[in-house]
C-alpha positions in Angstrom: -0.1 0.2 0.0 2.7 2.7 1.2 4.9 1.9 -2.3 2.1 1.8 -4.3 0.6 5.4 -3.1 4.6 6.6 -3.5 4.0 6.7 -7.2 0.5 7.0 -7.7 -0.3 10.7 -5.7 2.2 12.6 -7.7 1.6 10.7 -11.3 -2.3 11.3 -10.9 -2.6 14.8 -9.5 0.5 15.4 -11.7 -1.9 14.4 -14.7 -4.4 16.5 -13.3 -2.0 19.3 -13.1 -1.6 19.2 -17.0 -5.4 20.3 -17.0 -5.5 23.1 -14.3 -6.5 25.9 -16.2 -4.4 28.5 -13.9 -0.9 28.9 -12.6 -1.6 29.6 -8.8 -4.1 26.3 -8.7 -1.6 24.2 -10.2 1.2 25.3 -7.8 -0.8 24.3 -4.7 -2.1 21.5 -6.0 1.3 20.1 -6.8 2.2 21.2 -3.0 -0.7 19.4 -1.4 0.1 16.5 -4.0 3.9 16.8 -2.1 3.2 17.0 1.4 0.9 14.0 0.7 3.3 11.7 -0.5 5.6 13.1 2.6 3.0 12.0 5.0 3.1 8.5 2.9 6.2 8.0 3.4 6.7 9.0 6.9 4.0 6.2 7.9 5.7 4.2 6.1 8.3 4.5 8.5 6.1 4.3 11.7 2.2 3.3 11.6 2.8 1.3 8.8 6.1 0.0 8.7 5.5 -3.8 8.6 6.6 -5.4 5.4 3.3 -5.9 4.3 2.8 -2.6 4.0 5.9 -1.8 2.4 5.2 -4.0 -1.0 3.4 -4.2 -4.0 3.5 -7.0 -6.8 1.5 -7.1 -9.9 1.2 -8.6 -13.0 2.7 -6.6 -15.8 4.1 -8.4 -18.6 4.1 -12.2 -18.1 5.2 -12.7 -21.7 8.1 -11.0 -20.6 8.7 -12.4 -17.9 8.5 -9.0 -16.3 6.0 -8.4 -12.5 5.3 -4.7 -11.7 7.3 -5.3 -8.2 7.7 -2.8 -5.6 9.4 -3.1 -2.0 10.7 -0.5 0.5 13.9 -1.6 2.0 16.1 0.1 4.0 17.9 2.2 0.8 14.2 2.7 -0.6 12.9 4.2 2.1 15.8 6.0 2.8 15.7 7.8 -1.0 12.0 8.3 -0.8 12.1 9.9 1.9 14.3 12.4 0.7 12.7 12.6 -2.3 9.5 13.2 -0.3 11.0 15.8 1.9 12.8 17.7 -1.3 9.4 18.4 -3.8 7.7 20.2 -0.8 10.9 22.4 0.2 11.2 23.1 -3.6 8.0 24.2 -4.0 7.4 26.4 -1.2 11.0 27.9 -1.5 10.2 28.9 -5.1 6.7 30.1 -4.5 7.4 33.2 -5.9 9.0 32.5 -9.2 6.3 32.6 -12.0 6.7 30.7 -14.8 5.1 30.7 -18.3 2.6 27.6 -18.7 3.4 27.1 -14.7 0.6 23.8 -15.1 2.5 22.2 -17.3 5.6 23.1 -15.3 4.6 21.7 -12.2 2.4 18.4 -13.8 6.2 17.8 -15.5 7.6 17.9 -11.3 5.7 15.6 -10.6 5.7 12.9 -13.0 9.5 13.5 -12.3 8.7 12.9 -8.7 6.8 9.2 -9.5 9.7 8.3 -11.6 11.9 8.8 -8.7 10.2 7.1 -6.5 9.7 4.4 -9.0 13.2 4.1 -9.6 13.7 3.6 -5.7 11.5 1.2 -5.3 11.4 -1.1 -8.2 12.5 -5.0 -7.4 12.1 -6.0 -11.2 15.0 -4.7 -13.9 12.1 -4.1 -16.4 9.8 -1.8 -14.1 13.1 -0.2 -12.4 14.1 0.9 -16.4 10.8 2.3 -17.3 10.9 4.5 -14.1 14.3 5.6 -14.6 13.6 7.0 -18.2 9.8 8.3 -16.5 12.0 10.1 -14.2 15.0 11.5 -16.9 12.3 12.6 -19.7 10.2 15.8 -17.8 13.4 17.3 -17.0 14.1 17.4 -20.8 10.7 19.5 -21.5 11.2 21.5 -18.3 15.2 22.3 -19.0 14.2 23.0 -22.6 11.6 25.3 -22.1 12.1 27.1 -19.1 15.7 27.0 -18.5 18.2 29.8 -19.9 19.2 31.3 -22.6 22.0 28.2 -23.9 18.7 26.0 -22.4 18.5 24.1 -26.0 22.6 23.0 -26.2 22.6 22.1 -22.6 19.3 20.0 -22.9 20.4 18.6 -26.2 24.1 17.4 -24.9 22.3 16.0 -21.6 19.6 14.2 -24.0 22.5 12.6 -26.0 24.7 11.6 -22.8 21.2 9.9 -21.1 19.8 8.3 -24.2 23.3 6.6 -24.9 23.5 5.4 -21.5 19.7 4.4 -21.7 20.3 1.8 -24.5 23.6 0.8 -22.9 21.6 -0.2 -20.1 18.8 -1.8 -21.7 20.7 -3.9 -23.7 22.6 -5.2 -20.9 19.6 -5.8 -18.6 17.8 -8.2 -21.5 20.8 -10.0 -21.8 20.4 -10.2 -18.0 17.2 -11.5 -18.1 18.2 -14.4 -21.2 20.5 -15.6 -18.5 18.5 -16.4 -15.5 16.9 -19.6 -15.0 13.1 -18.5 -15.3 13.9 -16.0 -18.1 12.4 -13.2 -15.3 13.5 -9.5 -14.9 13.0 -10.0 -11.1 15.7 -8.6 -8.7 16.5 -11.9 -7.0 16.6 -13.9 -10.7 19.2 -11.7 -11.2 21.0 -11.7 -7.7 20.9 -15.7 -8.6 23.4 -15.9 -12.2 26.7 -17.1 -12.0 28.1 -15.4 -14.7 31.6 -16.0 -16.0 34.0 -13.0 -15.2 34.6 -11.7 -18.9 30.3 -11.7 -19.3 30.7 -9.7 -16.0 33.1 -7.4 -17.1 31.6 -5.8 -20.6 28.0 -6.2 -18.7 29.8 -4.2 -16.2 30.8 -1.8 -18.3 27.5 -1.3 -20.0 25.5 -0.6 -16.5 27.9 1.8 -15.5 28.1 4.0 -18.1 24.4 4.4 -17.4 24.9 5.1 -14.4 28.2 7.4 -14.0 26.4 9.7 -16.4 23.9 10.2 -14.2 25.5 10.7 -11.1 28.0 12.1 -12.8 32.0 10.2 -12.6 34.6 11.9 -15.0 34.5 11.7 -18.0 30.7 11.7 -18.1 30.4 15.0 -16.3 30.3 17.4 -18.9 26.4 17.5 -19.7 26.0 18.9 -15.3 27.5 21.7 -15.1 26.2 23.2 -18.7 22.9 22.2 -17.5 22.6 23.0 -13.8 23.8 26.5 -14.9 20.6 26.5 -17.5 17.8 24.7 -16.0 14.7 27.0 -13.6 16.4 26.7 -9.9 13.8 24.3 -8.8 14.6 21.5 -11.9 18.3 22.3 -10.7 17.5 21.3 -7.0 15.4 18.3 -8.4 18.5 17.5 -10.3 21.1 18.1 -8.0 19.2 16.6 -4.6 18.0 13.8 -5.8 18.7 12.3 -9.6 22.2 12.0 -9.3 21.0 9.3 -6.1 19.8 7.5 -8.8 22.8 6.7 -10.3 24.4 6.1 -6.9 21.9 3.8 -5.9 22.1 1.9 -9.2 25.4 0.7 -8.4 24.5 -0.4 -5.3 20.8 -2.0 -5.8 21.8 -3.5 -9.6 25.5 -3.6 -10.0 27.4 -4.9 -6.5 25.4 -7.7 -6.3 24.3 -8.9 -9.8 28.2 -8.7 -10.8 30.0 -9.0 -7.8 33.3 -10.3 -10.0 33.0 -7.5 -12.4 32.6 -4.8 -9.6 35.7 -6.1 -8.0 38.0 -6.2 -11.4 36.8 -3.0 -12.6 35.5 -1.2 -10.2 38.5 -1.7 -7.7 40.8 -0.3 -10.5 38.9 1.9 -13.7 36.3 3.1 -11.5 38.0 4.1 -8.7 40.5 5.8 -10.6 38.3 7.7 -12.5 36.4 8.8 -9.4 39.6 10.3 -7.5 40.1 12.0 -11.1 37.1 13.9 -11.0 36.9 14.7 -7.7 40.5 16.0 -7.8 39.7 18.0 -11.4 36.2 19.0 -10.2 37.5 20.4 -6.9 40.4 22.2 -9.0 37.4 24.1 -11.3 34.8 24.8 -8.8 37.9 27.7 -7.3 38.0 29.3 -10.6 33.6 29.1 -10.8 32.5 32.9 -10.8 29.0 31.9 -11.0 27.0 30.3 -7.7 25.5 27.6 -9.9 28.7 25.7 -11.7 31.1 26.3 -8.5 27.9 24.3 -6.8 27.8 22.0 -9.3 31.6 20.9 -9.7 31.2 20.5 -6.0 28.8 18.4 -6.3 30.9 16.3 -8.8 33.7 16.1 -6.2 31.4 14.8 -3.3 29.6 12.2 -5.3 33.2 10.9 -6.7 33.8 9.8 -2.9 31.2 8.1 -2.9 31.9 6.2 -5.2 35.2 5.5 -4.4 33.4 4.4 -0.9 31.0 1.9 -2.1 33.6 -0.1 -4.3 36.1 -0.2 -1.3 32.9 -2.9 -0.2 33.5 -2.3 3.5 30.2 -1.7 5.9 31.2 1.2 7.3 32.0 2.5 3.9 28.7 1.2 2.7 26.6 2.7 5.7 28.7 6.0 4.9 27.4 6.2 2.1 23.9 5.2 2.0 23.9 8.5 4.9 25.6 10.7 2.8 23.1 10.4 -0.1 20.0 11.5 2.7 23.0 14.1 3.5 23.8 15.2 0.3 20.3 15.8 -0.5 19.5 17.8 1.9 22.7 20.2 2.0 22.9 21.0 -1.7 18.7 21.9 -1.8 19.7 24.5 1.1 22.9 25.9 -1.5 20.4 25.8 -4.6 17.9 27.5 -2.1 20.3 30.3 -1.9 21.1 30.4 -5.1 17.6 30.9 -5.9 17.1 33.6 -3.6 20.2 35.4 -4.7 19.2 35.5 -8.5 16.0 36.5 -7.5 16.9 39.6 -5.5 19.7 40.6 -6.8 19.5 39.8 -10.3 22.6 38.3 -10.5 25.0 34.9 -10.0 28.2 36.1 -10.0 30.2 36.2 -6.7 32.3 39.2 -8.3 29.2 41.1 -8.0 28.0 40.3 -4.4 29.3 41.0 -1.2 28.0 42.7 2.1 24.7 40.6 3.0 25.2 39.6 6.0 24.8 43.8 7.0 21.4 43.4 4.6 20.4 40.3 5.2 21.0 38.5 8.2 18.9 35.9 8.6 20.2 34.4 4.9 23.9 34.6 5.9 23.1 32.8 8.8 21.5 29.8 7.7 23.9 30.0 4.4 27.0 30.0 6.6 25.2 26.5 8.4 24.7 25.2 5.2 27.6 25.8 4.0 29.5 24.3 7.3 27.2 21.3 7.1 28.5 20.7 3.0 32.1 20.3 4.3 31.7 18.3 7.1 32.3 20.0 9.8 31.9 17.8 13.3 28.7 17.6 14.8 26.9 18.5 11.3 25.2 16.0 9.4 28.1 15.3 6.7 30.7 14.8 8.6 29.2 11.4 9.8 29.0 10.5 6.4 32.6 11.3 5.2 33.9 9.9 8.4 32.3 6.3 8.1 33.6 6.5 4.0 37.1 7.5 4.9 37.3 4.9 7.6 35.8 1.8 5.6 37.7 3.1 2.6 41.1 3.0 5.4 39.9 -0.4 6.5 39.4 -2.0 2.8 40.5 -5.3 1.9 40.2 -4.2 -1.8 42.2 -1.7 -2.4 45.8 -2.2 -2.5 46.5 1.4 -2.5 43.8 2.3 0.0 46.7 5.1 1.5 46.9 6.9 -1.5 43.0 6.7 -2.0 42.5 8.1 1.4 45.2 10.5 0.9 43.8 12.2 -2.3 40.2 11.9 -0.8 41.6 14.1 2.2 43.3 16.8 0.0 39.6 17.3 -1.9 38.1 17.8 1.2 40.3 19.6 1.9 40.0 21.8 -1.3 36.2 21.7 -0.8 36.2 23.1 2.8 38.6 26.5 1.0 36.4 27.2 -1.9 33.2 26.7 -0.2 34.5 29.2 2.6 35.6 31.4 0.0 32.5 31.0 -1.6 31.1 32.4 2.0 33.0 35.4 1.8 32.5 36.4 -1.3 28.7 36.6 -0.7 27.9 37.7 3.1 30.9 39.3 4.4 33.0 43.1 3.2 31.1 45.5 1.6 28.1 45.6 -0.6 28.3 45.8 -4.2 26.0 48.1 -6.6 23.4 44.7 -7.1 23.4 44.3 -3.0 23.4 48.0 -1.6 19.5 48.1 -1.7 19.1 44.4 -0.7 16.8 43.2 2.0 16.7 39.5 4.1 14.9 36.5 3.0 10.9 36.4 3.2 9.0 34.1 6.1 8.5 31.3 4.1 12.0 31.0 2.7 13.3 31.4 6.5 10.8 28.2 7.1 12.4 25.9 4.5 16.1 27.0 5.4 15.1 26.2 8.8 14.1 23.1 8.3 17.2 21.7 6.5 19.5 23.3 9.0 17.4 21.3 11.9 17.8 18.3 9.8 21.6 18.8 9.2 21.9 19.5 13.1 19.4 16.6 14.4 20.7 13.9 11.8 24.7 15.1 12.7 23.7 14.9 16.7 21.8 11.5 16.0 22.7 10.0 13.1 22.0 6.3 14.8 18.3 6.3 13.3 19.3 6.4 9.5 22.7 3.6 10.3 19.5 1.6 12.1 17.5 1.8 8.9 19.8 0.8 6.4 21.6 -1.3 8.5 20.0 -5.1 6.7 19.8 -3.7 3.5 23.7 -3.1 3.6 24.5 -6.2 5.0 22.2 -8.2 2.3 24.1 -6.3 -0.3 27.6 -6.8 0.6 26.5 -10.4 1.3 25.6 -10.6 -2.9 28.6 -8.5 -3.6 31.0 -10.3 -1.8 34.0 -11.4 -4.5 36.7 -12.2 -2.1 35.5 -15.8 -1.5 35.2 -16.5 -5.1 38.8 -15.1 -5.3 40.1 -18.3 -3.2 38.9 -20.5 -5.1 
């Protein structure tokens, strides 16, 4: 019941929103839909946490061996909760933003939310692929219609990247289905596969490229800064806060357990090297950015790179760190995008060189920005500290990486670089003297204070008590690592 409602509510109300006559009505309906989805998600964690309420299965395409199978396990609950929290925050924080054909805009946003929920719930590979595309297709239209001046070029690049990735993933999924004993797309049938090492390697490449594009991982990242820069801020929040987690989630759910030998052979070498290069490269590029959107985009690439390295260390500590960090990164990055939305709307610029002195004009926003930035650089007692500490501990204790000290040092350098450029960003925005753009500035409005305060409460709350999230994902982490454990295969 809970599983299907998480998809059905935004899907139904998204379809209804297309036919609403006025923008304000569609805005209200979208907020109601997102709040209802949040309530259902919270019920799945509390009153209806029994397993029978958290799964759903029905015939779908029996001729193809596919059933409409959904389930909320630990990682699914965590990412569905992130999605459910994020959309009301996004709608409220951008409440004053006007859109042409607003009903279409909000309808596409809700359809994208339905797709995201389906990705995190799917227990059938064909259902997973269907929702993967459902989450992405609305973004093409959202960016190409409501984006900036260079939106067509940015969206076209995004389309080419994701289309190629989707085709490669579909080829891999069809092949895997053909190798199952019952000719099924069921996730358990995929987990039961016993493929030889060479087969696992080439299937791993096809699937990882699709997931690497979505995260993104170097060198598949070039679409991201351009699209983030040109997208409407609400869409950028979805892309950066939630959609990049699709790729991380897919590696954990569909790559490690299904292709353990391929993940070991290529993850420990090629993927890790690419992720570390991407972390350093993105961190260095972030220093040179004057546009707030591009700076935050590159910082996101560095954070995701560390998650990728942690995943392929295949340790419980690192995997738990990735689980909690997916949630934390989503919360923190959306907070930063809300600040960008406020600055762009109030001061008509995103350029750091044109800002300054906002501590005098917007003290509430400045304090909230500082807290969110400190969380983004993993200050102790904030939410990100816990995740990064677990990931570093897991990487350093890994039996997979033969060069774990070098990886840990490189990742540590990127964390230091991240602290430097993020604090420089804060300095340029809120300190110093006011500029021509900010001298007549004013503080944020009440609804903006509310959503940013909610984010700060989550930052501090999880930083002080992360155990609730760790308990939620413990069973899933153990199950995935058990399926992905390839060390016993190497001893044969």
